[in-house]
N, C-alpha and C positions, 0 to 999 in steps of 0.2 A: 494431198493438197497443202497440209501444214508444212511438210518438208520442202515443198516447192516454194512456198512463201518465205521460209527461213533462208533458203539459198538465195532467193531474190533479194532479201534484205542484206545478206552478207555481200552480195555483189555491189549493191549501192554503197555500203560502207567502204568497200575497197575503192570505189570511184571517188568517194568523198575524200579519202586519205590522199589519193593521187592529186586531187585538186589543191590540197594544202601544201604539197611539196614544192620546194623552190629549187632552182638550178642556175646554171650559167646563163641561160637565156630567159629564165623566169625568176625575177627577183622578188615578187610578192605572191603570197598565197592567194588563190582565187576563192575568197570566202563565200561569195554569192553562189557559185556553182557547188561548193562543198555543202553549204546549207541546204540547197535543193536536194542533193543526194541523201543527206542525213534525213531530210523529211520523207523522202520516198522509202528509205530503209525503215523508218518508224512505222509507216503505214503498213509495210509488208509484215513486220514483226507483230503489229497489232492484229492483223488479219489472221496470223498464225497463233494468236493468243499467247505470244511470248512477250508478256507485258514488261518484264524486267529489261529485256533487250530494247523494246520499243521506248521505254523511259530513257535509257542511256542514249539512244539515237536522238531523241527529242532534246536532251540536254546538250548534246554536241551541236545540234542544229542551232540552239539558242546562243551558244558561245560564238558560233560562226557569224550569226547575225549581229551579235554585239560587236565583234571585231570589224564588221562591215558598217557599224553605226546605224543599223536598222532596228531601232528600239521596238517598234510596234511588232515586227515579225519575231524578234527575240522574245518578247512578252508572250506572244501566241504559242511559241514553242515551249516556254516554261509552263504555260497553262496546260498544254497537252501532256507534258511530262507529269504534271500533277494529276491529270485524269488517269494516266497509266498507274500511278500509285493508288488511286482510288480503286481501280480494278483489282489491285493486290491487297485491298483492305488496309492499306497504310494511310489512314485518313489524316493523322496529324502532319505527316510528311507531305501529303498532297496539299493540305491547306497552306503549309509553309511556302510551297512553290507557287501556288495561286496568288498568295499575298505578294510575293516577289514580282509576279507578272503584273499585278494591279499597280504597284509602285512605278513600274516601267511604263505602263499605259499613261499614268498621270504625268510622268516626265516627258512623255511623247506628246502630251496635250490632247489626250482622248479620255477625258474623265468618265464619260458615259460607259465606255468599255471597262474602265477600272471598277466602276460601281457594280456592273453586272458580274464581274469576276469575283468581287468580294461577297456579293450576295450568294453566288454559287458555292463559295467556300463555306459560308455560314450554314447553308442547307446541308452540305456534306457532313459537317462536324456537329450539327445540332443535337443529335441523339447520343453522341459520344462525349462531347465536351460542351455542354450548354453555355458555360462561362465564356469560352472562346467564341461561340456563336454570337453571344450578346455583343462582344467587342467588335466582331466583324460587321454585324448589322448596324451598330452605331457608327462605325467608320463609313459604311455605305451611305448612311443617312447624312453624314457630314459632307460627303462628296456631292450628293444631290443638292444639299442645302446651299453649298458654295456655288453651285450652278443655277441657283434659284429655281430648282425643280422641287417645290415644297410638297406637292402631292406624293411624289415618289419618296421623298425624305420621310414624311410622316408615316408612310406605310411600313418602312423599315424600322422606324422607331417603335411602331406597334408590335412588330415581331420581337424586338428586344424586350419590350415591356412584358409580353406574355411569357417569355422565357424567365425573366426575373421573378415573375409571380410564381411560375412553376417551381422555381428553385427556392421559393419562400424568402427571397431577398427583397423584402418589402420596402426597406429604406430607399434602395436604388430604384425599385419599381415606382415609388411615389414620385421621384424626380423625373424618371423617364416619362411617366404619364403626364406630368406637368408640362414637359417640353412638347409632347404631342398636342396637348390642349392649346398651348401658345400658338402653334403652327395652324391648327384648325381655326383659331380665332383670327389669325392673320389672313387666312384665305376666306374668311367669313362663312365658314361651315359651322354655324352656331349650334344646330341640333346635335352634331357630333361632340361639340364642346360640352353639351349637357351630359352626354353618356360618359365622357371622360371625367367629368366631375363626380359622377356616381362611382366610377372606378377608383378615383382618388380617395373618396370618402371611405369606401370599403377597405382599401389597403391601409389607410390610416387607422381604422378601427381594428384591423387585424394586428396592427402594431401596438394596439392598446393606447392609442393617442387620440383621445376624444377631442382635445383642444385643437389639434391640427385638422381633424375632420370638420369640426365646426367652422374653423377659419376658412377652410377650403370652400365651403358653401357660401360663407359671407362674402368672400372675395369674388365668387362667381355671379353675384347679383349684378355686377357691371357688365356681364355678357348680355347683349340684346336678346330679350325674350325669355331669359332664364327665370327671372322672378315671376312667379305665378304659373310657371309651366308644371306639368305633372311630375317631371323629374325633380324639380325644386320641392314641390309639395311632399313627394315621397321621401326625399332625403331629410326634410325637416321633421317628418313623422318618425323616421328611423332614428335620428339623433335624439329626438324627444324620448323615444322608447328606451334608448340606451341610458340617457340621462336620468330617467325616472326608474330604471331597472324594471320596466314593464315588459315582461316576456310576451304577453299576448299581442301588444302593439308591434313589437319587433317581428313576431311571427307573421302578423297580418301584412306588414310591408313586404317581407321576404316572399310571401306567397302571392303578392299582387302580380297581375299580368306584366307590369313594367319590369319587374325583376325576373319573373319566371321565363319570359320570352324575349329576353334581350339577345342581341346578336352574339354569336359565338366569338366574342372578342375578349380582350383583357378585362373589360368591364364586367363580363360574365365570370371570367376565371378568378377574379379577385374578390368575389363575395366572401366575406370572411366568417370564420368561427372565432369567437373571442378566445384569447389566450388566458384561460382561467384555471384555478387550482384543481388538481386532479382528485381532491378529496370529496368533491361534490358529485352529483348525478348529472347525466346528460339530459338536457331538456329538449323538447320537440323543436323549438326554434333554433337551438344551437345545432341540432342534427341537420335541420334544413339549411342553415348557413354553411355547414361543412360540405354538404352535398352540392350546394350551389358553387362553392369554391372549386369543386372537382370537375365541374361541367366542361371546362376547357380541355381536360385530359382526354386524349383521343387514342384509339387503337390499344386500349388496355394499359396505357403507360401511366403509372401513378407518380405523384411527387415523392421525392425521397422521404422516407420515414412515415408515410401515411399508412394507416390500416387499409386493407383492400376494401372495395365496395361491399357493403353488407357486413363489415367487420365489427360494427357496433349497432346498438338499437336503443330506443328510448328506454331509460331506466338503467342502462348498463353503467358499470363503474367507468369513470372517465379515464381513457388511456391516450387521448389525443388533444388534451388541453382545450376542450370545448364545453366546459361545464357552465352552469348558470346557478346563481347570479354572478355578475362580474366581481372579480377579486378586489378591484380598486373602487373607491368612492367616486362616482361620476357626478359632475355638477359644478 
């Protein structure tokens, strides 16, 4: 069966080359017919699981469509070539071709297709190169935002935020979450704004920036319904606990239903452990905060540099900068 498909693919390649030839009575190559034959060859090679040959056929198809000024079809062929590279586990090269396809979709005036291609590329590379995935998700969000599709844009920003938190890139995560919150506010989804405020505060505390966390809560008072909400009350209690270095109060807030049963979102994944000196002992509330921060990690994937779950216990010497009390004077 595989040999038959390979031969079929080779026959289509030969027909494609014939379409490109010129002669005395044929002055121009027939790019349209050549592209069709290359596409058929790619399908045959793919069915035979000859992904390298399928990728080459897709690339030739793309070039033929470009020469025929059919940008949308050229982009589709480049995207298919990228998927063949995915089958060969050449993910960075696959993403590169899909990015090229997305640019052609934009040039062709089909931004929705471009955004979907970028999102697919992000999913492909997420576990291999999270930094690249963040970039792709942000690009996708920008495309949707330019098209005034804010709900889709904010969803992609959320994916970027989660990856930034997973990579412990908290400065960038804080900015990404702020952009999410701005969009949710624009579309008047105020309850989600409250959750994003919690996420922001926790990220800022993980950066050991109490002032930024406090300012974040203060600025959120302008969001309708936030002042007096349970989210606001919990954050005020949390900040008061950090300010007063009150371990019991911090633990009480972290163990409250609002914090324990939050959606599995960046607002859950960014619950922090304080970056504190390793000469102290691990406190119960600090352990709780570190475990909360891990909740977003799925399928056994831990953030870089973290001890495995169960790698420390209350009273252990601090090996992950989660000791109590805080190293800096709060207030």
